[in-house]
C-alpha positions as a printed Julia matrix, in Angstrom:
458×3 Matrix{Float64}:
   0.0     0.0    0.0
   1.35    3.44  -0.93
   1.98    6.07   1.74
  -0.87    8.22   0.31
  -3.4     5.39   0.39
  -2.27    4.45   3.88
  -2.84    8.04   5.01
  -6.32    8.11   3.45
  -7.18    4.83   5.14
  -6.05    6.25   8.45
  -8.27    9.3    8.02
 -11.24    7.07   7.13
 -10.59    4.96  10.2
 -10.41    8.02  12.44
 -13.56    9.41  10.79
 -15.47    6.16  11.32
 -14.26    6.07  14.92
 -15.45    9.66  15.39
 -18.91    8.8   14.08
 -19.08    5.76  16.37
 -18.09    7.74  19.47
 -20.52   10.6   18.76
 -23.35    8.14  18.05
 -22.68    6.08  21.18
 -22.63    9.24  23.32
 -25.84   10.46  21.67
 -27.65    7.17  22.28
 -26.46    7.05  25.89
 -27.66   10.62  26.56
 -30.96    9.84  24.76
 -31.57    6.74  26.88
 -31.03    8.81  30.03
 -33.59   11.36  28.81
 -31.01   14.12  28.25
 -32.47   15.29  24.94
 -30.68   18.65  24.94
 -27.37   16.81  25.12
 -28.3    14.04  22.68
 -29.47   16.28  19.83
 -26.15   18.01  19.04
 -24.37   14.66  19.31
 -26.69   13.13  16.71
 -26.09   16.16  14.49
 -22.34   15.72  14.91
 -22.56   12.04  13.93
 -24.56   12.98  10.84
 -22.11   15.71   9.89
 -19.32   13.14   9.98
 -21.44   10.55   8.12
 -24.62   12.11   6.61
 -26.28    8.81   5.75
 -25.53    6.88   8.95
 -28.76    4.84   9.38
 -28.72    4.45  13.16
 -28.05    8.17  13.66
 -30.94    9.0   11.31
 -33.23    6.49  13.02
 -32.6     7.52  16.61
 -32.44   11.23  15.82
 -35.86   10.81  14.18
 -37.22    9.35  17.42
 -35.76   12.27  19.37
 -37.29   14.84  17.0
 -40.72   13.31  17.58
 -40.17   13.43  21.35
 -39.43   17.13  21.0
 -42.64   17.81  19.08
 -41.07   17.78  15.58
 -42.87   14.69  14.33
 -42.74   15.48  10.61
 -38.97   15.87  10.81
 -38.79   12.61  12.74
 -40.78   10.75  10.08
 -38.51   12.0    7.29
 -35.34   11.04   9.17
 -36.54    7.5    9.86
 -37.79    7.07   6.28
 -34.33    8.13   5.07
 -32.78    5.52   7.35
 -35.14    2.87   6.01
 -34.14    3.58   2.45
 -30.66    2.45   3.47
 -31.8    -0.46   5.69
 -35.3    -1.45   4.46
 -35.44   -4.61   6.61
 -34.8    -2.79   9.91
 -37.71   -3.95  12.11
 -36.93   -1.54  14.97
 -36.97    1.45  12.64
 -40.34    0.4   11.15
 -41.68   -0.04  14.68
 -40.5     3.39  15.82
 -41.91    5.01  12.7
 -45.2     3.34  13.58
 -44.96    4.79  17.07
 -44.7     8.31  15.68
 -47.77    7.77  13.52
 -49.65    6.15  16.42
 -48.88    8.98  18.83
 -49.79   11.53  16.13
 -53.2     9.87  15.69
 -52.54    8.35  12.24
 -53.55    4.8   13.09
 -53.73    3.49   9.53
 -50.1     4.44   8.78
 -49.07    3.14  12.21
 -50.67   -0.24  11.51
 -48.86   -0.47   8.16
 -45.52    0.25   9.84
 -46.03   -2.4   12.52
 -47.0    -4.97   9.91
 -43.87   -4.09   7.93
 -41.78   -4.57  11.09
 -43.37   -7.99  11.57
 -42.61   -8.92   7.96
 -38.96   -8.28   8.84
 -39.09  -10.07  12.21
 -42.15  -12.3   12.62
 -42.44  -12.12  16.4
 -41.0    -8.67  17.1
 -42.33   -8.14  20.62
 -42.81   -4.37  20.49
 -44.34   -4.44  17.01
 -46.85   -7.11  18.08
 -47.9    -5.2   21.18
 -48.14   -1.93  19.26
 -50.14   -3.55  16.46
 -52.6    -4.87  19.04
 -52.94   -1.39  20.53
 -53.74    0.29  17.21
 -56.23   -2.45  16.36
 -57.95   -1.78  19.68
 -57.93    1.94  18.92
 -59.71    1.18  15.64
 -62.25   -0.91  17.6
 -61.09   -4.1   15.86
 -61.08   -5.88  19.19
 -61.23   -9.47  17.94
 -58.19   -8.9   15.72
 -56.42   -7.23  18.64
 -57.14  -10.23  20.87
 -55.57  -12.58  18.31
 -52.42  -10.42  18.24
 -52.25  -10.38  22.05
 -52.54  -14.19  21.98
 -49.63  -14.35  19.51
 -47.64  -11.99  21.71
 -48.21  -14.2   24.75
 -47.49  -17.42  22.84
 -44.17  -16.21  21.46
 -42.9   -14.11  24.36
 -39.56  -15.18  25.74
 -38.72  -15.04  29.42
 -37.81  -11.33  29.45
 -41.09  -10.35  27.77
 -43.55  -12.62  29.6
 -44.33  -10.0   32.24
 -45.35   -7.37  29.69
 -47.21   -9.88  27.51
 -49.32  -11.02  30.48
 -49.82   -7.43  31.63
 -51.13   -6.35  28.21
 -53.43   -9.38  27.93
 -54.77   -8.68  31.42
 -55.32   -5.03  30.53
 -57.13   -6.03  27.33
 -59.38   -8.53  29.13
 -60.27   -6.1   31.92
 -60.87   -3.2   29.53
 -63.14   -5.18  27.2
 -64.69   -7.47  29.81
 -68.08   -8.8   28.79
 -68.46  -11.28  31.64
 -66.94  -11.82  35.06
 -64.97  -14.68  33.48
 -63.03  -12.08  31.47
 -62.15  -10.26  34.68
 -61.19  -13.56  36.33
 -58.85  -14.28  33.41
 -57.43  -10.77  33.74
 -56.62  -11.55  37.37
 -54.73  -14.67  36.25
 -52.74  -12.59  33.74
 -51.9    -9.86  36.25
 -50.7   -12.45  38.76
 -48.53  -14.09  36.07
 -47.17  -10.7   35.04
 -46.13   -9.87  38.59
 -44.58  -13.3   39.01
 -42.29  -12.61  36.05
 -41.51   -9.03  37.1
 -42.19   -8.13  40.73
 -40.78   -4.62  40.23
 -43.71   -3.37  38.14
 -46.2    -2.06  40.67
 -48.7    -0.99  37.99
 -49.66   -4.64  37.85
 -50.6    -4.68  41.54
 -52.82   -1.63  41.09
 -54.77   -3.25  38.26
 -54.87   -6.6   40.06
 -56.41   -4.94  43.11
 -59.04   -3.14  41.01
 -59.98   -6.37  39.19
 -60.3    -8.3   42.46
 -62.51   -5.58  43.93
 -64.71   -5.63  40.82
 -65.17   -9.39  41.38
 -66.28   -8.75  44.96
 -63.04  -10.16  46.38
 -62.42   -7.12  48.56
 -60.24   -8.86  51.15
 -57.91  -10.13  48.43
 -57.71   -6.62  46.94
 -56.79   -5.2   50.34
 -54.06   -7.81  50.75
 -52.63   -6.96  47.31
 -52.31   -3.3   48.3
 -50.88   -4.16  51.71
 -48.29   -6.34  49.98
 -47.48   -3.37  47.77
 -47.02   -1.13  50.84
 -44.71   -3.71  52.41
 -42.59   -3.56  49.27
 -42.77    0.24  48.93
 -43.72    1.77  52.3
 -43.47    5.35  51.01
 -45.43    4.87  47.78
 -48.46    7.23  47.89
 -50.28    5.28  45.16
 -50.28    2.09  47.23
 -51.63    3.94  50.27
 -54.35    5.67  48.25
 -55.47    2.46  46.56
 -55.63    0.68  49.92
 -58.03    3.4   51.1
 -60.02    3.06  47.87
 -61.17   -0.43  48.79
 -61.71    0.27  52.48
 -58.37   -0.89  53.88
 -57.74    2.57  55.38
 -59.83    5.67  56.09
 -60.35    7.61  52.86
 -58.75   11.08  52.79
 -60.95   14.1   51.96
 -59.03   14.47  48.68
 -56.24   12.63  46.89
 -52.82   13.49  48.24
 -50.68   15.7   45.98
 -47.92   13.08  45.97
 -50.39   10.44  44.73
 -51.69   12.62  41.89
 -48.22   13.72  40.84
 -46.8    10.18  40.83
 -49.74    8.65  38.97
 -49.86   11.24  36.22
 -46.14   11.77  35.79
 -45.78    8.02  35.18
 -48.93    7.98  33.02
 -48.07   11.02  30.87
 -46.47    9.18  27.95
 -49.43    6.82  27.41
 -52.3     8.93  28.8
 -54.01    9.82  25.52
 -53.59    6.31  24.12
 -55.07    4.64  27.2
 -58.01    7.01  27.64
 -58.99    7.81  24.08
 -58.19    4.53  22.41
 -58.84    1.96  25.11
 -61.37    3.53  27.48
 -63.54    5.52  25.02
 -62.81    8.67  27.0
 -65.36   11.38  26.2
 -65.2    13.94  29.03
 -63.43   16.8   27.18
 -65.75   16.71  24.17
 -68.88   16.31  26.3
 -67.85   19.24  28.51
 -67.12   21.55  25.57
 -70.42   20.57  23.93
 -72.25   21.52  27.14
 -70.4    24.84  27.42
 -71.23   25.64  23.8
 -74.91   25.7   24.79
 -74.44   28.56  27.26
 -71.5    30.57  25.9
 -71.67   33.15  23.14
 -70.5    31.91  19.72
 -66.71   31.42  19.68
 -64.93   34.69  18.9
 -61.69   34.46  20.92
 -63.03   36.85  23.55
 -62.66   34.99  26.87
 -59.85   34.54  29.35
 -60.0    30.79  29.98
 -58.38   28.47  32.53
 -58.13   24.74  31.83
 -57.99   23.59  35.45
 -56.19   20.26  35.53
 -55.22   20.51  31.86
 -53.44   17.14  31.73
 -52.01   16.53  28.25
 -54.13   19.35  26.84
 -57.06   17.43  25.38
 -59.44   20.33  26.11
 -57.1    22.93  24.62
 -57.93   22.61  20.89
 -61.64   22.3   21.7
 -61.91   25.47  23.81
 -59.29   27.52  21.92
 -61.83   29.2   19.55
 -63.5    30.78  22.6
 -60.29   32.0   24.2
 -58.47   35.29  23.96
 -56.02   33.94  26.54
 -55.88   30.21  27.3
 -54.07   29.14  30.46
 -53.57   25.63  31.79
 -52.55   24.36  35.21
 -51.79   20.85  36.39
 -50.02   19.25  39.34
 -48.1    16.85  37.06
 -45.09   18.29  35.3
 -45.08   15.34  32.91
 -48.63   16.07  31.8
 -47.93   19.79  31.4
 -44.97   18.98  29.15
 -47.28   16.91  26.93
 -49.76   19.82  26.82
 -46.91   22.14  25.84
 -45.98   19.84  22.95
 -49.64   19.65  21.86
 -49.67   23.46  21.67
 -52.48   26.02  21.78
 -51.98   27.31  25.32
 -50.7    30.82  26.02
 -49.52   29.86  29.5
 -48.95   26.55  31.29
 -48.18   26.2   35.0
 -47.29   23.27  37.25
 -49.13   23.89  40.53
 -51.7    22.52  42.98
 -55.1    23.64  41.73
 -56.72   25.15  44.83
 -53.65   27.2   45.75
 -53.28   28.37  42.15
 -56.9    29.53  42.03
 -56.57   31.3   45.36
 -53.52   33.18  44.05
 -55.43   34.48  40.98
 -58.64   36.29  42.02
 -60.96   37.74  39.34
 -58.71   36.35  36.61
 -60.96   34.34  34.27
 -64.22   34.5   32.37
 -64.35   30.71  32.15
 -62.85   27.91  34.22
 -63.29   24.38  32.87
 -62.11   21.13  34.41
 -62.47   17.75  32.73
 -62.0    14.83  35.14
 -59.83   16.71  37.63
 -62.27   17.22  40.49
 -62.71   13.43  40.6
 -59.56   13.53  42.76
 -61.32   15.75  45.31
 -63.81   14.18  47.69
 -64.52   17.42  49.57
 -65.23   20.05  46.9
 -65.73   22.96  49.29
 -62.26   24.52  49.18
 -61.64   24.13  45.45
 -65.07   25.49  44.45
 -64.72   28.41  46.87
 -61.37   29.23  45.27
 -62.87   28.88  41.78
 -65.66   31.31  42.61
 -63.11   33.9   43.71
 -60.98   33.32  40.6
 -63.91   33.95  38.23
 -64.96   37.41  37.13
 -68.58   38.45  37.72
 -70.77   36.64  35.22
 -68.05   34.04  34.56
 -68.84   30.37  33.99
 -67.54   27.17  35.53
 -67.83   23.82  33.78
 -66.56   20.49  35.11
 -67.12   16.74  35.12
 -67.45   14.32  38.03
 -68.17   10.63  38.45
 -71.7    10.0   39.67
 -72.64    8.36  42.96
 -76.15    6.93  42.76
 -77.66    8.0   46.06
 -80.18   10.52  47.34
 -77.79   11.44  50.14
 -75.54   14.49  50.34
 -72.12   12.81  50.15
 -69.0    11.78  48.23
 -66.97    8.58  48.47
 -63.69    7.17  47.22
 -64.27    4.38  44.68
 -62.19    1.3   43.86
 -60.66    3.16  40.88
 -58.93    5.65  43.17
 -61.27    8.43  42.01
 -64.08   10.03  44.01
 -67.75    9.82  43.18
 -70.3    12.49  44.18
 -74.06   12.55  44.53
 -76.03   15.19  42.67
 -77.34   16.53  45.99
 -73.83   17.04  47.28
 -72.68   18.89  44.16
 -75.72   21.17  44.18
 -75.27   21.91  47.89
 -71.59   22.91  47.57
 -72.28   25.12  44.56
 -75.18   26.82  46.36
 -73.06   27.32  49.48
 -70.38   29.11  47.46
 -72.79   31.46  45.7
 -72.98   29.91  42.23
 -76.17   30.39  40.21
 -77.69   28.96  37.02
 -76.55   25.5   38.07
 -77.13   22.66  35.62
 -76.13   19.07  36.44
 -76.59   16.55  33.63
 -75.92   12.79  33.63
 -73.4    11.53  31.04
 -71.19    8.51  30.45
 -67.55    9.63  30.6
 -65.47    6.49  29.87
 -65.39    2.7   30.06
 -63.79    0.76  32.87
 -63.62   -3.03  33.19
 -65.99   -3.16  30.23
 -68.61   -0.99  31.97
 -69.64    2.57  31.17
 -68.72    4.99  33.98
 -71.65    7.24  34.91
 -70.83   10.88  35.46
 -72.11   14.42  35.85
 -71.47   17.38  33.59
 -71.84   20.46  35.75
 -72.27   24.08  34.67
 -72.55   27.01  37.09
 -72.17   30.78  36.99
 -70.78   33.48  39.23
 -73.44   36.17  39.64
 -72.92   39.53  37.98
 -72.42   42.67  40.03
 -75.76   44.1   40.99
 -77.5    40.82  40.17
 -77.67   41.51  36.44
């Protein structure tokens, strides 16, 4: 080999090594969630080697995580032109489409991944999820069966968990719930670190009337994690401890921070979640036609599902939520002028006479005692302002609220009316609606509208 060719080879070797180092550092930072650090490292790897497939693929995933989904799609498609049989890349492209609401394209990507690797665990589970979302439940069940049949030891926990979740979500008989219990127990046997399984196992047992077993599941959870607020709250939900007047902040924050990444998928696609749309439809009956004239607070904004629906009415749209993870999702969804991470009652108390409309979809279900939060809401509204919110219904003629097995509170119509009256609200309307499905059963709820009186009683 000539000296010149040897020198060129050395430069190529150093260049390839540079790409490898930058890419490894980028992937490591990405896995740790350090997106600000990972992005320039991916760019560096692509500057050194513009067509590097793994850099394109993983940078595409990162772009989607940062709200740049179209850029992410193009990057992964470029990678796939170089490596068309890359099952992981097809699967991740499907994830972008799924999380962007394009279920048809997502399904096609997952099927392509499976054509490259017949029993690709993630592609199978994701395909089942998008089939469920398209209400093709029998097809989804067959895919979950294939997932369970072909899962290796590392994946058996998740395969059983997903089958249990499917059976409990679409339960038609108590046998389905019984089979879900079997799956949840098997899932926990294979991975006793995943406490989500214990939560769902306890709920399923309670639904079957096996309250003592549910209590023991939650007590076992507390023995494993004495400081876990979710375990303590769920124990109270089935009568193992005295129920608190409202869910503890630590419980709400932990549940929704961990739930943020899959919140929309679980509620909209699996539980037929309707609260935001139902609430906006009710408000449309009493508000003036949308003309961007109102200062609006989305109280307990979550991932921002109400934002696009109420935006046409809003001059200024603010959102507040206790979960930073949920607020970040709302920020990526867009449409809000201001987003704040804060406890709701304290936030309302700190902002008197600030809004023309306060709406709250499925947030006050984490308050048993509504007195303090509704008092604070009244003060935060301007005269003549409207409040709209949803609750889960408790079928009783009594004036009371109670913590249900789901971990959410239910309220009687008498109780809601009484608290609104006590705090000075007028024009109260409480309408029955179904808000979601749970364990195959429609969850009964209330849609509540109320108004703060105008000055001088106008």
